[in-house]
C-alpha positions in Angstrom: -13.1 119.4 195.7 -13.0 117.7 199.0 -15.7 115.6 200.4 -16.3 115.2 204.1 -17.9 112.9 206.2 -18.2 111.8 209.7 -16.1 108.8 210.2 -17.3 105.5 212.5 -16.8 106.8 215.7 -15.9 104.3 218.7 -18.5 104.1 221.6 -16.1 106.2 223.6 -16.7 109.2 221.3 -19.6 111.6 220.9 -20.0 112.6 217.4 -18.6 116.2 216.7 -21.4 118.7 215.9 -19.9 121.7 216.5 -15.9 123.0 215.7 -15.0 126.2 217.4 -11.8 127.6 216.0 -9.4 130.2 217.6 -8.6 132.9 215.3 -4.9 134.1 215.7 -2.5 131.6 215.1 -5.3 129.3 213.8 -7.2 130.8 211.0 -5.0 133.7 210.4 -1.9 135.5 210.6 -0.7 139.1 210.9 0.9 140.5 208.1 2.6 143.2 209.8 4.7 142.8 212.8 3.5 145.3 215.4 6.6 146.6 217.3 8.7 147.6 214.0 5.3 148.8 212.0 4.7 151.0 214.9 8.0 152.4 215.2 8.0 153.3 211.7 4.6 155.0 211.2 4.7 156.6 214.6 8.4 157.6 214.1 9.6 156.4 217.5 13.1 157.0 218.8 14.4 153.4 218.8 13.4 149.8 219.6 13.3 150.4 223.2 10.6 153.2 223.0 8.8 150.8 220.3 8.8 148.0 223.0 7.5 150.4 225.3 4.4 151.7 223.3 3.7 148.2 222.4 3.5 147.4 226.0 1.1 150.2 226.5 -1.0 149.1 223.5 -1.4 145.4 224.8 -2.4 146.6 228.2 -5.1 148.7 226.6 -6.2 145.9 224.4 -6.2 143.4 227.5 -8.5 146.0 229.1 -11.1 145.8 227.0 -11.0 142.1 225.7 -14.3 141.5 227.5 -16.0 144.7 227.0 -18.1 145.9 224.2 -16.0 149.3 223.0 -13.4 151.6 224.6 -10.4 150.2 222.7 -10.0 153.0 220.2 -10.5 155.5 223.0 -7.5 153.7 225.1 -5.3 153.5 222.0 -5.7 157.2 221.3 -4.8 157.8 225.0 -1.8 155.6 224.7 -0.7 157.7 221.3 -1.5 160.8 223.4 1.0 159.8 226.1 3.8 159.1 223.7 3.2 162.4 222.0 1.7 160.8 218.8 -1.8 162.2 218.7 -3.3 161.9 215.4 -2.0 158.5 214.5 -4.9 156.4 215.6 -5.9 155.2 212.2 -2.4 154.3 211.3 -2.1 152.5 214.5 -5.5 150.4 213.9 -4.2 149.9 210.4 -1.3 147.9 212.0 -3.6 146.0 214.4 -6.1 145.1 211.7 -3.2 143.9 209.3 -4.5 140.4 209.0 -4.6 137.7 206.5 -6.5 134.3 206.3 -4.7 130.9 205.7 -6.8 130.1 202.8 -6.0 126.3 202.7 -7.4 125.9 206.3 -10.4 128.3 205.5 -11.4 126.0 202.6 -11.2 123.0 204.9 -13.6 125.0 207.2 -15.8 125.5 204.4 -15.8 122.2 203.4 -16.7 120.8 206.9 -19.6 123.1 207.2 -20.7 121.9 203.7 -20.7 118.1 205.4 -23.1 119.5 208.0 -20.8 120.2 211.1 -21.4 123.8 212.1 -18.0 126.1 212.7 -17.9 129.1 214.7 -15.0 131.6 215.7 -14.0 131.6 219.4 -11.2 134.3 219.9 -10.4 136.9 222.4 -10.5 140.1 220.5 -11.7 143.6 221.4 -14.5 145.1 219.5 -12.5 147.3 216.7 -10.6 144.1 215.7 -13.7 142.0 216.2 -15.5 144.2 213.8 -12.7 144.0 211.3 -12.6 140.4 211.3 -16.5 139.8 211.0 -16.9 142.3 208.2 -13.4 143.0 206.8 -12.5 139.5 206.5 -16.2 138.4 206.4 -16.2 135.9 209.1 -19.7 137.0 209.6 -20.5 134.6 206.4 -17.5 132.2 206.7 -18.6 130.7 210.0 -21.8 129.9 211.7 -21.0 132.0 214.6 -18.7 134.3 216.0 -17.8 134.3 219.7 -15.3 136.9 220.5 -14.5 137.5 224.2 -15.8 141.6 223.8 -19.1 139.9 223.0 -19.1 137.1 225.3 -18.0 139.0 228.3 -15.3 136.7 229.4 -12.3 135.7 227.8 -9.8 132.5 227.2 -8.6 130.8 229.1 -11.3 131.5 231.4 -13.4 128.3 231.7 -16.5 130.4 231.4 -15.9 131.4 228.3 -16.4 128.2 226.9 -19.3 127.4 229.0 -21.2 130.3 228.0 -20.5 129.4 223.9 -21.7 126.0 224.7 -24.9 127.0 226.2 -25.4 129.3 223.4 -24.9 126.3 220.9 -27.4 124.5 222.7 -25.6 121.0 222.8 -23.6 118.8 225.0 -20.1 120.1 225.5 -18.5 116.7 224.3 -20.2 117.5 220.9 -18.1 120.5 220.4 -14.4 120.5 219.2 -12.1 123.1 219.9 -8.7 124.1 218.1 -6.3 126.7 219.7 -2.7 127.3 219.2 -2.3 128.0 223.0 -2.1 125.0 225.4 -3.5 126.6 228.2 -7.0 127.3 226.2 -7.1 124.0 225.3 -6.5 122.8 229.1 -9.5 125.3 229.9 -11.7 124.1 226.9 -11.3 120.5 228.2 -11.9 121.5 231.9 -15.6 122.4 230.2 -16.2 119.3 228.9 -15.3 120.2 225.3 -12.9 118.2 223.0 -9.8 120.1 222.2 -6.4 120.5 220.4 -3.7 122.2 219.8 -3.3 123.4 216.2 -1.3 126.1 214.3 -2.6 127.3 211.0 0.7 127.7 209.6 0.9 123.8 209.4 -1.6 123.9 206.9 -4.8 122.1 205.7 -3.2 118.6 205.6 -2.3 118.7 209.1 -5.4 120.0 210.1 -7.1 117.2 208.3 -4.8 114.7 210.1 -5.6 116.2 213.7 -9.4 116.1 212.9 -9.4 112.4 211.9 -8.6 111.6 215.5 -11.9 113.0 216.4 -13.8 111.4 213.8 -14.1 114.2 211.2 -12.4 112.8 208.1 -11.4 115.2 205.3 -11.0 113.1 202.2 -9.4 114.4 198.9 
């Protein structure tokens, strides 16, 4: 079992009180590649058509990243456009095919037990956010879930982080943000947060090494 404590932090650092984790690429990974999976379940003609359908799906998702609801209806419209009405549940099953990086999640739970609060900060449409919260049990695994569809603004907009910090009720410098996209990390820093690029596929040992640089020490 891991034991976690705050290390002695030099005067130039503020102790981290909250850690905000991006989801895709940090906490979790897709178990099905969307393009070939959609090509198969929708019985699309070829790779070219599959790419076009996927582009429409991405556009439909982007349209509602900052809104509560509307994705299922947009996805259904995309399927109808391509003559695939009636495949909504199958398409959603591809989009919801997610697994957690278990070693990373174990470290997250140890961090929480040490007294540092941990939160999800992710761009998601409502359908996928609900699946993550309920299906993957993020509502119990994290102290707070900040999904763009609920926050009302998406990364890399600085306002996303400003709203998160306001809800946390702490100084921005007491929050550490982890994301696999450099543009999101840059925006977090502009909002006053500590931030770093992290890839969940690199595992818990790399997470622990990077956290140590911000004064959060994970000892085995």
